[in-house]
C-alpha positions, 0 to 999 in steps of 0.5 A, spaced: 328 730 726 328 729 719 321 730 717 321 736 721 327 738 717 324 737 711 317 738 711 316 743 717 311 738 720 312 737 727 310 729 727 311 729 735 306 735 736 300 731 731 301 725 735 300 727 741 294 731 740 298 738 740 297 739 733 291 737 728 292 734 722 290 737 716 289 735 709 296 740 708 299 736 713 297 729 710 299 731 703 306 734 705 307 727 709 305 723 703 310 728 699 316 726 704 315 719 704 313 718 696 306 716 696 299 718 694 294 720 699 290 714 696 296 709 697 295 712 705 288 711 705 288 704 701 285 699 705 281 703 710 274 701 710 268 706 711 265 705 717 258 707 717 
């Protein structure tokens, strides 16, 4: 409940595909966890 309380992002709705993930949501969650978007995506390979 902490994420919802501090960010107003309902992670359970995102995880269950009842709400779309947006760039704004990603930025909000990154701020909550004190990481950058770059750190979030670090190590993810681009698939062609």
